[in-house]
PyMOL Python script that loads the backbone (N, CA, C, O; Angstrom):
from pymol import cmd

cmd.read_pdbstr("""\
ATOM      1  N   MET A   1     196.948 134.335 112.125  1.00  0.00           N
ATOM      2  CA  MET A   1     195.649 133.759 112.602  1.00  0.00           C
ATOM      3  C   MET A   1     194.929 132.976 111.444  1.00  0.00           C
ATOM      4  O   MET A   1     194.260 131.958 111.622  1.00  0.00           O
ATOM      5  N   GLU A   2     195.125 133.501 110.401  1.00  0.00           N
ATOM      6  CA  GLU A   2     194.477 132.635 109.084  1.00  0.00           C
ATOM      7  C   GLU A   2     195.015 131.452 109.027  1.00  0.00           C
ATOM      8  O   GLU A   2     194.308 130.470 108.804  1.00  0.00           O
ATOM      9  N   ARG A   3     196.264 131.356 109.205  1.00  0.00           N
ATOM     10  CA  ARG A   3     196.711 129.842 109.012  1.00  0.00           C
ATOM     11  C   ARG A   3     196.078 129.095 110.271  1.00  0.00           C
ATOM     12  O   ARG A   3     195.506 128.056 109.942  1.00  0.00           O
ATOM     13  N   LEU A   4     196.045 129.374 111.608  1.00  0.00           N
ATOM     14  CA  LEU A   4     195.328 128.761 112.533  1.00  0.00           C
ATOM     15  C   LEU A   4     193.885 128.448 112.257  1.00  0.00           C
ATOM     16  O   LEU A   4     193.371 127.390 112.621  1.00  0.00           O
ATOM     17  N   GLN A   5     193.140 129.538 111.502  1.00  0.00           N
ATOM     18  CA  GLN A   5     191.789 128.902 111.303  1.00  0.00           C
ATOM     19  C   GLN A   5     191.730 127.909 110.183  1.00  0.00           C
ATOM     20  O   GLN A   5     190.865 127.033 110.155  1.00  0.00           O
ATOM     21  N   ALA A   6     192.780 128.063 109.129  1.00  0.00           N
ATOM     22  CA  ALA A   6     192.702 127.146 108.102  1.00  0.00           C
ATOM     23  C   ALA A   6     193.169 125.635 108.797  1.00  0.00           C
ATOM     24  O   ALA A   6     192.747 124.542 108.418  1.00  0.00           O
ATOM     25  N   PHE A   7     194.103 125.856 109.859  1.00  0.00           N
ATOM     26  CA  PHE A   7     194.473 124.291 110.206  1.00  0.00           C
ATOM     27  C   PHE A   7     193.120 123.616 111.193  1.00  0.00           C
ATOM     28  O   PHE A   7     193.041 122.403 111.385  1.00  0.00           O
ATOM     29  N   GLN A   8     192.063 124.643 111.785  1.00  0.00           N
ATOM     30  CA  GLN A   8     191.111 124.286 112.440  1.00  0.00           C
ATOM     31  C   GLN A   8     190.153 123.568 111.427  1.00  0.00           C
ATOM     32  O   GLN A   8     189.747 122.446 111.727  1.00  0.00           O
ATOM     33  N   ALA A   9     189.751 124.172 110.195  1.00  0.00           N
ATOM     34  CA  ALA A   9     188.978 123.921 109.205  1.00  0.00           C
ATOM     35  C   ALA A   9     189.617 122.465 108.945  1.00  0.00           C
ATOM     36  O   ALA A   9     189.015 121.494 109.405  1.00  0.00           O
ATOM     37  N   ALA A  10     190.769 122.283 108.253  1.00  0.00           N
ATOM     38  CA  ALA A  10     191.357 120.913 108.015  1.00  0.00           C
ATOM     39  C   ALA A  10     191.136 119.786 109.064  1.00  0.00           C
ATOM     40  O   ALA A  10     190.828 118.630 108.775  1.00  0.00           O
ATOM     41  N   ALA A  11     191.334 120.269 110.319  1.00  0.00           N
ATOM     42  CA  ALA A  11     191.199 119.362 111.240  1.00  0.00           C
ATOM     43  C   ALA A  11     189.757 118.854 111.359  1.00  0.00           C
ATOM     44  O   ALA A  11     189.582 117.636 111.345  1.00  0.00           O
ATOM     45  N   ARG A  12     188.661 119.723 111.480  1.00  0.00           N
ATOM     46  CA  ARG A  12     187.352 119.361 111.387  1.00  0.00           C
ATOM     47  C   ARG A  12     186.951 118.508 110.040  1.00  0.00           C
ATOM     48  O   ARG A  12     186.131 117.597 110.147  1.00  0.00           O
ATOM     49  N   GLU A  13     187.504 118.799 108.859  1.00  0.00           N
ATOM     50  CA  GLU A  13     187.334 117.949 107.760  1.00  0.00           C
ATOM     51  C   GLU A  13     187.926 116.515 107.686  1.00  0.00           C
ATOM     52  O   GLU A  13     187.586 115.580 106.961  1.00  0.00           O
ATOM     53  N   GLY A  14     188.980 116.597 108.703  1.00  0.00           N
ATOM     54  CA  GLY A  14     189.568 115.193 109.111  1.00  0.00           C
ATOM     55  C   GLY A  14     188.972 114.550 110.159  1.00  0.00           C
ATOM     56  O   GLY A  14     189.362 113.409 110.404  1.00  0.00           O
ATOM     57  N   GLY A  15     187.989 115.103 110.924  1.00  0.00           N
ATOM     58  CA  GLY A  15     187.178 114.202 111.616  1.00  0.00           C
ATOM     59  C   GLY A  15     187.521 114.498 113.100  1.00  0.00           C
ATOM     60  O   GLY A  15     187.129 113.731 113.979  1.00  0.00           O
ATOM     61  N   PHE A  16     188.148 115.447 113.343  1.00  0.00           N
ATOM     62  CA  PHE A  16     188.551 116.163 114.673  1.00  0.00           C
ATOM     63  C   PHE A  16     187.648 116.984 115.127  1.00  0.00           C
ATOM     64  O   PHE A  16     187.059 117.748 114.363  1.00  0.00           O
ATOM     65  N   ALA A  17     187.339 116.935 116.811  1.00  0.00           N
ATOM     66  CA  ALA A  17     186.355 117.893 117.277  1.00  0.00           C
ATOM     67  C   ALA A  17     187.196 118.544 118.385  1.00  0.00           C
ATOM     68  O   ALA A  17     188.007 117.828 118.972  1.00  0.00           O
ATOM     69  N   GLU A  18     187.076 119.834 118.725  1.00  0.00           N
ATOM     70  CA  GLU A  18     187.756 120.624 119.566  1.00  0.00           C
ATOM     71  C   GLU A  18     187.302 120.036 121.015  1.00  0.00           C
ATOM     72  O   GLU A  18     186.122 119.736 121.198  1.00  0.00           O
ATOM     73  N   VAL A  19     188.112 119.907 121.863  1.00  0.00           N
ATOM     74  CA  VAL A  19     188.104 119.340 123.286  1.00  0.00           C
ATOM     75  C   VAL A  19     188.397 120.690 124.272  1.00  0.00           C
ATOM     76  O   VAL A  19     187.492 120.932 125.070  1.00  0.00           O
ATOM     77  N   ASN A  20     189.405 121.465 124.291  1.00  0.00           N
ATOM     78  CA  ASN A  20     189.615 122.598 124.975  1.00  0.00           C
ATOM     79  C   ASN A  20     190.739 123.519 124.177  1.00  0.00           C
ATOM     80  O   ASN A  20     191.495 123.193 123.261  1.00  0.00           O
ATOM     81  N   GLU A  21     190.577 124.761 124.843  1.00  0.00           N
ATOM     82  CA  GLU A  21     191.462 125.780 124.494  1.00  0.00           C
ATOM     83  C   GLU A  21     192.289 126.370 125.583  1.00  0.00           C
ATOM     84  O   GLU A  21     191.651 126.542 126.622  1.00  0.00           O
ATOM     85  N   SER A  22     193.688 126.766 125.626  1.00  0.00           N
ATOM     86  CA  SER A  22     194.410 127.208 126.716  1.00  0.00           C
ATOM     87  C   SER A  22     193.773 128.445 127.098  1.00  0.00           C
ATOM     88  O   SER A  22     193.283 129.177 126.238  1.00  0.00           O
ATOM     89  N   PRO A  23     193.739 128.776 128.519  1.00  0.00           N
ATOM     90  CA  PRO A  23     193.246 130.114 128.844  1.00  0.00           C
ATOM     91  C   PRO A  23     193.818 131.363 128.302  1.00  0.00           C
ATOM     92  O   PRO A  23     193.268 132.452 128.463  1.00  0.00           O
ATOM     93  N   GLU A  24     194.987 131.193 127.625  1.00  0.00           N
ATOM     94  CA  GLU A  24     195.422 132.441 126.564  1.00  0.00           C
ATOM     95  C   GLU A  24     195.054 132.315 125.373  1.00  0.00           C
ATOM     96  O   GLU A  24     195.178 133.301 124.646  1.00  0.00           O
ATOM     97  N   GLY A  25     194.628 131.368 124.951  1.00  0.00           N
ATOM     98  CA  GLY A  25     194.125 131.237 123.628  1.00  0.00           C
ATOM     99  C   GLY A  25     195.051 130.796 122.670  1.00  0.00           C
ATOM    100  O   GLY A  25     194.761 130.710 121.477  1.00  0.00           O
ATOM    101  N   THR A  26     196.388 130.452 123.231  1.00  0.00           N
ATOM    102  CA  THR A  26     197.569 129.964 122.102  1.00  0.00           C
ATOM    103  C   THR A  26     197.494 128.644 121.762  1.00  0.00           C
ATOM    104  O   THR A  26     198.052 128.379 120.697  1.00  0.00           O
ATOM    105  N   VAL A  27     196.968 127.717 122.345  1.00  0.00           N
ATOM    106  CA  VAL A  27     196.892 126.319 122.296  1.00  0.00           C
ATOM    107  C   VAL A  27     195.404 125.529 121.979  1.00  0.00           C
ATOM    108  O   VAL A  27     194.553 125.567 122.868  1.00  0.00           O
ATOM    109  N   LEU A  28     195.175 124.979 120.994  1.00  0.00           N
ATOM    110  CA  LEU A  28     193.622 124.338 121.043  1.00  0.00           C
ATOM    111  C   LEU A  28     193.908 123.035 120.822  1.00  0.00           C
ATOM    112  O   LEU A  28     194.705 122.656 119.964  1.00  0.00           O
ATOM    113  N   TRP A  29     193.130 122.133 121.754  1.00  0.00           N
ATOM    114  CA  TRP A  29     193.407 120.757 121.652  1.00  0.00           C
ATOM    115  C   TRP A  29     192.053 120.236 120.936  1.00  0.00           C
ATOM    116  O   TRP A  29     190.952 120.776 121.038  1.00  0.00           O
ATOM    117  N   LEU A  30     192.371 119.041 120.167  1.00  0.00           N
ATOM    118  CA  LEU A  30     191.168 118.521 119.454  1.00  0.00           C
ATOM    119  C   LEU A  30     191.306 117.234 119.284  1.00  0.00           C
ATOM    120  O   LEU A  30     192.449 116.934 118.939  1.00  0.00           O
ATOM    121  N   ARG A  31     190.358 116.083 119.425  1.00  0.00           N
ATOM    122  CA  ARG A  31     190.563 114.910 119.406  1.00  0.00           C
ATOM    123  C   ARG A  31     189.556 114.137 118.411  1.00  0.00           C
ATOM    124  O   ARG A  31     188.533 114.753 118.113  1.00  0.00           O
ATOM    125  N   LYS A  32     189.719 113.005 117.933  1.00  0.00           N
ATOM    126  CA  LYS A  32     188.900 112.155 117.069  1.00  0.00           C
ATOM    127  C   LYS A  32     187.974 111.344 118.085  1.00  0.00           C
ATOM    128  O   LYS A  32     188.373 110.668 119.032  1.00  0.00           O
ATOM    129  N   ASN A  33     186.730 111.541 117.712  1.00  0.00           N
ATOM    130  CA  ASN A  33     185.848 110.605 118.564  1.00  0.00           C
ATOM    131  C   ASN A  33     185.963 109.055 118.281  1.00  0.00           C
ATOM    132  O   ASN A  33     185.736 108.278 119.208  1.00  0.00           O
ATOM    133  N   THR A  34     186.310 108.577 117.023  1.00  0.00           N
ATOM    134  CA  THR A  34     186.488 107.577 116.425  1.00  0.00           C
ATOM    135  C   THR A  34     187.579 107.129 116.374  1.00  0.00           C
ATOM    136  O   THR A  34     188.337 107.996 115.940  1.00  0.00           O
ATOM    137  N   PRO A  35     188.223 105.971 116.646  1.00  0.00           N
ATOM    138  CA  PRO A  35     189.589 105.558 116.425  1.00  0.00           C
ATOM    139  C   PRO A  35     189.826 105.526 114.766  1.00  0.00           C
ATOM    140  O   PRO A  35     188.980 104.941 114.090  1.00  0.00           O
ATOM    141  N   ASP A  36     190.807 106.062 114.203  1.00  0.00           N
ATOM    142  CA  ASP A  36     191.401 105.857 113.006  1.00  0.00           C
ATOM    143  C   ASP A  36     191.749 104.628 112.375  1.00  0.00           C
ATOM    144  O   ASP A  36     192.873 104.138 112.484  1.00  0.00           O
ATOM    145  N   PRO A  37     190.879 104.145 111.760  1.00  0.00           N
ATOM    146  CA  PRO A  37     191.284 102.454 111.220  1.00  0.00           C
ATOM    147  C   PRO A  37     192.434 102.320 110.429  1.00  0.00           C
ATOM    148  O   PRO A  37     192.918 101.193 110.323  1.00  0.00           O
ATOM    149  N   GLY A  38     193.051 103.437 109.754  1.00  0.00           N
ATOM    150  CA  GLY A  38     194.520 103.397 109.178  1.00  0.00           C
ATOM    151  C   GLY A  38     195.772 103.186 110.111  1.00  0.00           C
ATOM    152  O   GLY A  38     196.823 102.593 109.866  1.00  0.00           O
ATOM    153  N   ARG A  39     195.346 103.861 111.287  1.00  0.00           N
ATOM    154  CA  ARG A  39     196.313 103.999 112.553  1.00  0.00           C
ATOM    155  C   ARG A  39     195.816 103.353 113.745  1.00  0.00           C
ATOM    156  O   ARG A  39     196.439 103.497 114.797  1.00  0.00           O
ATOM    157  N   ASP A  40     194.765 102.660 113.701  1.00  0.00           N
ATOM    158  CA  ASP A  40     194.242 101.727 114.678  1.00  0.00           C
ATOM    159  C   ASP A  40     194.195 102.306 115.986  1.00  0.00           C
ATOM    160  O   ASP A  40     194.364 101.578 116.964  1.00  0.00           O
ATOM    161  N   THR A  41     193.949 103.736 116.138  1.00  0.00           N
ATOM    162  CA  THR A  41     194.171 104.188 117.407  1.00  0.00           C
ATOM    163  C   THR A  41     192.992 105.529 117.445  1.00  0.00           C
ATOM    164  O   THR A  41     192.251 105.738 116.484  1.00  0.00           O
ATOM    165  N   HIS A  42     192.963 106.434 118.799  1.00  0.00           N
ATOM    166  CA  HIS A  42     192.504 107.518 118.751  1.00  0.00           C
ATOM    167  C   HIS A  42     193.302 108.337 118.923  1.00  0.00           C
ATOM    168  O   HIS A  42     194.162 108.188 119.792  1.00  0.00           O
ATOM    169  N   GLN A  43     193.232 109.619 118.012  1.00  0.00           N
ATOM    170  CA  GLN A  43     194.271 110.779 117.953  1.00  0.00           C
ATOM    171  C   GLN A  43     193.982 111.777 118.510  1.00  0.00           C
ATOM    172  O   GLN A  43     192.794 112.093 118.572  1.00  0.00           O
ATOM    173  N   ARG A  44     194.783 112.423 118.975  1.00  0.00           N
ATOM    174  CA  ARG A  44     194.772 113.704 119.605  1.00  0.00           C
ATOM    175  C   ARG A  44     195.545 114.877 118.467  1.00  0.00           C
ATOM    176  O   ARG A  44     196.347 114.565 117.586  1.00  0.00           O
ATOM    177  N   MET A  45     195.096 116.146 118.747  1.00  0.00           N
ATOM    178  CA  MET A  45     195.880 117.152 117.935  1.00  0.00           C
ATOM    179  C   MET A  45     196.140 118.313 118.709  1.00  0.00           C
ATOM    180  O   MET A  45     195.273 118.710 119.487  1.00  0.00           O
ATOM    181  N   CYS A  46     197.366 118.987 118.582  1.00  0.00           N
ATOM    182  CA  CYS A  46     197.458 120.402 119.376  1.00  0.00           C
ATOM    183  C   CYS A  46     197.637 121.217 118.178  1.00  0.00           C
ATOM    184  O   CYS A  46     198.433 120.973 117.271  1.00  0.00           O
ATOM    185  N   ILE A  47     196.645 122.435 118.264  1.00  0.00           N
ATOM    186  CA  ILE A  47     197.212 123.460 117.288  1.00  0.00           C
ATOM    187  C   ILE A  47     197.920 124.679 118.242  1.00  0.00           C
ATOM    188  O   ILE A  47     197.455 125.175 119.268  1.00  0.00           O
ATOM    189  N   ASP A  48     198.993 124.942 117.668  1.00  0.00           N
ATOM    190  CA  ASP A  48     199.939 125.837 118.691  1.00  0.00           C
ATOM    191  C   ASP A  48     199.843 127.216 117.918  1.00  0.00           C
ATOM    192  O   ASP A  48     200.165 127.205 116.730  1.00  0.00           O
ATOM    193  N   GLY A  49     199.480 128.250 118.424  1.00  0.00           N
ATOM    194  CA  GLY A  49     199.469 129.503 117.902  1.00  0.00           C
ATOM    195  C   GLY A  49     200.867 130.145 118.138  1.00  0.00           C
ATOM    196  O   GLY A  49     201.227 131.059 117.396  1.00  0.00           O
ATOM    197  N   LEU A  50     201.508 129.791 118.943  1.00  0.00           N
ATOM    198  CA  LEU A  50     202.946 130.339 119.147  1.00  0.00           C
ATOM    199  C   LEU A  50     204.055 129.918 118.165  1.00  0.00           C
ATOM    200  O   LEU A  50     204.973 130.647 117.790  1.00  0.00           O
ATOM    201  N   THR A  51     203.838 128.612 117.794  1.00  0.00           N
ATOM    202  CA  THR A  51     204.985 127.967 116.549  1.00  0.00           C
ATOM    203  C   THR A  51     204.169 127.788 115.436  1.00  0.00           C
ATOM    204  O   THR A  51     204.624 127.038 114.573  1.00  0.00           O
ATOM    205  N   ASN A  52     202.751 128.438 115.178  1.00  0.00           N
ATOM    206  CA  ASN A  52     201.882 128.175 113.959  1.00  0.00           C
ATOM    207  C   ASN A  52     201.981 126.674 113.385  1.00  0.00           C
ATOM    208  O   ASN A  52     202.142 126.438 112.188  1.00  0.00           O
ATOM    209  N   SER A  53     201.880 125.797 114.270  1.00  0.00           N
ATOM    210  CA  SER A  53     202.194 124.352 113.810  1.00  0.00           C
ATOM    211  C   SER A  53     200.992 123.331 114.384  1.00  0.00           C
ATOM    212  O   SER A  53     200.381 123.671 115.397  1.00  0.00           O
ATOM    213  N   VAL A  54     200.744 122.364 113.866  1.00  0.00           N
ATOM    214  CA  VAL A  54     199.975 121.485 114.366  1.00  0.00           C
ATOM    215  C   VAL A  54     200.564 120.175 114.743  1.00  0.00           C
ATOM    216  O   VAL A  54     201.426 119.769 113.963  1.00  0.00           O
ATOM    217  N   THR A  55     200.270 119.361 115.850  1.00  0.00           N
ATOM    218  CA  THR A  55     201.289 118.225 116.124  1.00  0.00           C
ATOM    219  C   THR A  55     199.851 117.031 116.582  1.00  0.00           C
ATOM    220  O   THR A  55     199.009 117.115 117.476  1.00  0.00           O
ATOM    221  N   VAL A  56     200.053 116.125 115.659  1.00  0.00           N
ATOM    222  CA  VAL A  56     199.018 114.819 115.873  1.00  0.00           C
ATOM    223  C   VAL A  56     199.742 113.974 116.635  1.00  0.00           C
ATOM    224  O   VAL A  56     200.911 113.709 116.356  1.00  0.00           O
ATOM    225  N   TYR A  57     199.022 113.398 117.823  1.00  0.00           N
ATOM    226  CA  TYR A  57     199.400 112.144 118.508  1.00  0.00           C
ATOM    227  C   TYR A  57     198.770 111.101 118.371  1.00  0.00           C
ATOM    228  O   TYR A  57     197.566 111.169 118.125  1.00  0.00           O
ATOM    229  N   TRP A  58     199.381 109.928 118.486  1.00  0.00           N
ATOM    230  CA  TRP A  58     198.560 108.706 118.657  1.00  0.00           C
ATOM    231  C   TRP A  58     199.404 107.595 119.083  1.00  0.00           C
ATOM    232  O   TRP A  58     200.605 107.526 118.822  1.00  0.00           O
ATOM    233  N   MET A  59     198.604 106.545 119.887  1.00  0.00           N
ATOM    234  CA  MET A  59     199.507 105.500 120.276  1.00  0.00           C
ATOM    235  C   MET A  59     198.976 104.092 119.605  1.00  0.00           C
ATOM    236  O   MET A  59     197.865 103.580 119.740  1.00  0.00           O
ATOM    237  N   PRO A  60     199.925 103.696 118.962  1.00  0.00           N
ATOM    238  CA  PRO A  60     199.583 102.378 118.096  1.00  0.00           C
ATOM    239  C   PRO A  60     199.634 101.440 118.996  1.00  0.00           C
ATOM    240  O   PRO A  60     198.757 100.577 118.962  1.00  0.00           O
ATOM    241  N   VAL A  61     200.441 101.395 119.789  1.00  0.00           N
ATOM    242  CA  VAL A  61     200.754 100.199 120.960  1.00  0.00           C
ATOM    243  C   VAL A  61     200.772 100.886 122.256  1.00  0.00           C
ATOM    244  O   VAL A  61     201.180 102.037 122.410  1.00  0.00           O
ATOM    245  N   ALA A  62     200.289 100.087 123.227  1.00  0.00           N
ATOM    246  CA  ALA A  62     200.250 100.492 124.477  1.00  0.00           C
ATOM    247  C   ALA A  62     201.585 101.017 124.994  1.00  0.00           C
ATOM    248  O   ALA A  62     202.534 100.242 124.883  1.00  0.00           O
ATOM    249  N   GLY A  63     201.791 102.123 125.500  1.00  0.00           N
ATOM    250  CA  GLY A  63     203.360 102.668 126.046  1.00  0.00           C
ATOM    251  C   GLY A  63     203.929 103.259 124.944  1.00  0.00           C
ATOM    252  O   GLY A  63     204.923 103.901 125.284  1.00  0.00           O
ATOM    253  N   LYS A  64     203.681 103.316 123.602  1.00  0.00           N
ATOM    254  CA  LYS A  64     204.387 104.038 122.763  1.00  0.00           C
ATOM    255  C   LYS A  64     203.349 105.052 122.203  1.00  0.00           C
ATOM    256  O   LYS A  64     202.208 104.757 121.846  1.00  0.00           O
ATOM    257  N   VAL A  65     203.987 106.453 122.175  1.00  0.00           N
ATOM    258  CA  VAL A  65     203.330 107.262 121.561  1.00  0.00           C
ATOM    259  C   VAL A  65     204.137 107.825 120.252  1.00  0.00           C
ATOM    260  O   VAL A  65     205.363 107.927 120.237  1.00  0.00           O
ATOM    261  N   ASN A  66     203.272 108.182 119.139  1.00  0.00           N
ATOM    262  CA  ASN A  66     203.808 108.495 117.979  1.00  0.00           C
ATOM    263  C   ASN A  66     203.312 110.076 117.688  1.00  0.00           C
ATOM    264  O   ASN A  66     202.176 110.444 117.987  1.00  0.00           O
ATOM    265  N   ALA A  67     204.206 110.876 117.129  1.00  0.00           N
ATOM    266  CA  ALA A  67     203.648 112.206 116.891  1.00  0.00           C
ATOM    267  C   ALA A  67     204.109 112.748 115.684  1.00  0.00           C
ATOM    268  O   ALA A  67     205.260 112.512 115.317  1.00  0.00           O
ATOM    269  N   LYS A  68     203.328 113.468 115.001  1.00  0.00           N
ATOM    270  CA  LYS A  68     203.724 114.244 113.613  1.00  0.00           C
ATOM    271  C   LYS A  68     203.357 115.609 113.811  1.00  0.00           C
ATOM    272  O   LYS A  68     202.359 115.941 114.451  1.00  0.00           O
ATOM    273  N   THR A  69     204.215 116.469 113.226  1.00  0.00           N
ATOM    274  CA  THR A  69     204.038 117.931 113.239  1.00  0.00           C
ATOM    275  C   THR A  69     203.955 118.823 111.948  1.00  0.00           C
ATOM    276  O   THR A  69     204.973 119.062 111.297  1.00  0.00           O
ATOM    277  N   PHE A  70     203.001 119.200 111.673  1.00  0.00           N
ATOM    278  CA  PHE A  70     202.868 119.905 110.690  1.00  0.00           C
ATOM    279  C   PHE A  70     202.859 121.417 110.466  1.00  0.00           C
ATOM    280  O   PHE A  70     202.144 122.050 111.243  1.00  0.00           O
ATOM    281  N   ARG A  71     203.447 122.020 109.653  1.00  0.00           N
ATOM    282  CA  ARG A  71     203.866 123.601 109.488  1.00  0.00           C
ATOM    283  C   ARG A  71     203.087 124.153 108.520  1.00  0.00           C
ATOM    284  O   ARG A  71     203.060 125.379 108.409  1.00  0.00           O
ATOM    285  N   GLY A  72     202.282 123.271 107.612  1.00  0.00           N
ATOM    286  CA  GLY A  72     201.630 123.796 106.559  1.00  0.00           C
ATOM    287  C   GLY A  72     200.205 123.130 106.343  1.00  0.00           C
ATOM    288  O   GLY A  72     200.199 121.902 106.257  1.00  0.00           O
ATOM    289  N   VAL A  73     198.980 123.816 106.245  1.00  0.00           N
ATOM    290  CA  VAL A  73     197.929 123.050 105.960  1.00  0.00           C
ATOM    291  C   VAL A  73     197.814 122.136 105.042  1.00  0.00           C
ATOM    292  O   VAL A  73     197.044 121.209 105.295  1.00  0.00           O
ATOM    293  N   ALA A  74     198.382 122.140 104.013  1.00  0.00           N
ATOM    294  CA  ALA A  74     198.407 121.283 102.785  1.00  0.00           C
ATOM    295  C   ALA A  74     198.995 120.071 103.178  1.00  0.00           C
ATOM    296  O   ALA A  74     198.622 119.002 102.694  1.00  0.00           O
ATOM    297  N   ALA A  75     200.035 120.167 104.157  1.00  0.00           N
ATOM    298  CA  ALA A  75     200.656 118.924 104.369  1.00  0.00           C
ATOM    299  C   ALA A  75     199.886 117.932 105.264  1.00  0.00           C
ATOM    300  O   ALA A  75     199.789 116.705 105.236  1.00  0.00           O
ATOM    301  N   LEU A  76     199.356 118.916 106.092  1.00  0.00           N
ATOM    302  CA  LEU A  76     198.245 117.943 107.085  1.00  0.00           C
ATOM    303  C   LEU A  76     197.062 117.388 106.300  1.00  0.00           C
ATOM    304  O   LEU A  76     196.616 116.284 106.615  1.00  0.00           O
ATOM    305  N   GLN A  77     196.491 118.130 105.230  1.00  0.00           N
ATOM    306  CA  GLN A  77     195.439 117.463 104.628  1.00  0.00           C
ATOM    307  C   GLN A  77     196.124 116.468 103.877  1.00  0.00           C
ATOM    308  O   GLN A  77     195.535 115.392 103.988  1.00  0.00           O
ATOM    309  N   GLU A  78     197.151 116.399 103.146  1.00  0.00           N
ATOM    310  CA  GLU A  78     197.989 115.346 102.690  1.00  0.00           C
ATOM    311  C   GLU A  78     198.005 114.064 103.393  1.00  0.00           C
ATOM    312  O   GLU A  78     197.710 112.983 102.883  1.00  0.00           O
ATOM    313  N   TRP A  79     198.357 114.254 104.554  1.00  0.00           N
ATOM    314  CA  TRP A  79     198.509 113.327 105.618  1.00  0.00           C
ATOM    315  C   TRP A  79     197.263 112.483 105.772  1.00  0.00           C
ATOM    316  O   TRP A  79     197.222 111.257 105.678  1.00  0.00           O
ATOM    317  N   PHE A  80     195.927 113.560 106.101  1.00  0.00           N
ATOM    318  CA  PHE A  80     194.770 112.897 106.250  1.00  0.00           C
ATOM    319  C   PHE A  80     194.364 111.982 104.957  1.00  0.00           C
ATOM    320  O   PHE A  80     193.533 111.078 105.041  1.00  0.00           O
ATOM    321  N   LYS A  81     194.973 112.288 103.885  1.00  0.00           N
ATOM    322  CA  LYS A  81     194.439 111.556 102.616  1.00  0.00           C
ATOM    323  C   LYS A  81     195.154 110.243 102.622  1.00  0.00           C
ATOM    324  O   LYS A  81     194.589 109.221 102.236  1.00  0.00           O
ATOM    325  N   LEU A  82     196.551 110.255 103.111  1.00  0.00           N
ATOM    326  CA  LEU A  82     197.166 109.000 103.073  1.00  0.00           C
ATOM    327  C   LEU A  82     196.673 108.173 104.028  1.00  0.00           C
ATOM    328  O   LEU A  82     196.913 106.998 103.750  1.00  0.00           O
ATOM    329  N   GLY A  83     196.056 108.328 105.082  1.00  0.00           N
ATOM    330  CA  GLY A  83     195.218 107.551 106.188  1.00  0.00           C
ATOM    331  C   GLY A  83     193.978 107.054 105.565  1.00  0.00           C
ATOM    332  O   GLY A  83     193.442 106.007 105.926  1.00  0.00           O
ATOM    333  N   GLN A  84     193.536 107.794 104.648  1.00  0.00           N
ATOM    334  CA  GLN A  84     192.296 107.244 104.009  1.00  0.00           C
ATOM    335  C   GLN A  84     192.505 106.450 102.978  1.00  0.00           C
ATOM    336  O   GLN A  84     191.735 105.531 102.698  1.00  0.00           O
ATOM    337  N   GLU A  85     193.503 106.710 102.352  1.00  0.00           N
ATOM    338  CA  GLU A  85     193.947 105.528 101.387  1.00  0.00           C
ATOM    339  C   GLU A  85     194.608 104.380 101.753  1.00  0.00           C
ATOM    340  O   GLU A  85     194.869 103.494 100.939  1.00  0.00           O
ATOM    341  N   THR A  86     194.921 104.325 103.008  1.00  0.00           N
ATOM    342  CA  THR A  86     195.272 103.003 103.740  1.00  0.00           C
ATOM    343  C   THR A  86     194.142 102.444 104.157  1.00  0.00           C
ATOM    344  O   THR A  86     194.112 101.222 104.297  1.00  0.00           O
ATOM    345  N   ASN A  87     192.960 103.266 104.445  1.00  0.00           N
ATOM    346  CA  ASN A  87     191.958 102.234 104.911  1.00  0.00           C
ATOM    347  C   ASN A  87     191.105 101.739 103.922  1.00  0.00           C
ATOM    348  O   ASN A  87     190.282 100.857 104.167  1.00  0.00           O
ATOM    349  N   VAL A  88     191.287 102.396 102.494  1.00  0.00           N
ATOM    350  CA  VAL A  88     190.813 101.849 101.335  1.00  0.00           C
ATOM    351  C   VAL A  88     191.605 100.452 100.950  1.00  0.00           C
ATOM    352  O   VAL A  88     190.999  99.426 100.640  1.00  0.00           O
ATOM    353  N   ASN A  89     192.945 100.545 101.007  1.00  0.00           N
ATOM    354  CA  ASN A  89     193.649  99.444 100.841  1.00  0.00           C
ATOM    355  C   ASN A  89     193.550  98.285 101.628  1.00  0.00           C
ATOM    356  O   ASN A  89     193.826  97.210 101.096  1.00  0.00           O
ATOM    357  N   ARG A  90     193.160  98.325 102.952  1.00  0.00           N
ATOM    358  CA  ARG A  90     193.234  97.375 103.739  1.00  0.00           C
ATOM    359  C   ARG A  90     192.403  96.154 103.339  1.00  0.00           C
ATOM    360  O   ARG A  90     192.402  95.149 104.050  1.00  0.00           O
TER     361      ARG A  90
END
""", "prot")
cmd.dss("prot")
cmd.show_as("cartoon", "prot")
cmd.util.cbc("prot")
cmd.orient("prot")
């Protein structure tokens, strides 16, 4: 449970807002309200309590969905940082 709360805190720091939760409370969906300039798309995030993981989804080109799964909070935070560095270097 602590890991899921840490994922939620990292998601909020990364600009994600809660959208909805499954009735069983095992899955939480979040989204970014503004497009991520480094990835040129709106992102969605699924925090999965059954697998203790987070998957971020984005669509860089119409019809193509990319996804990246994280099993650790530090890896998710690092990925957010990489996206921000991309924005600075553009």
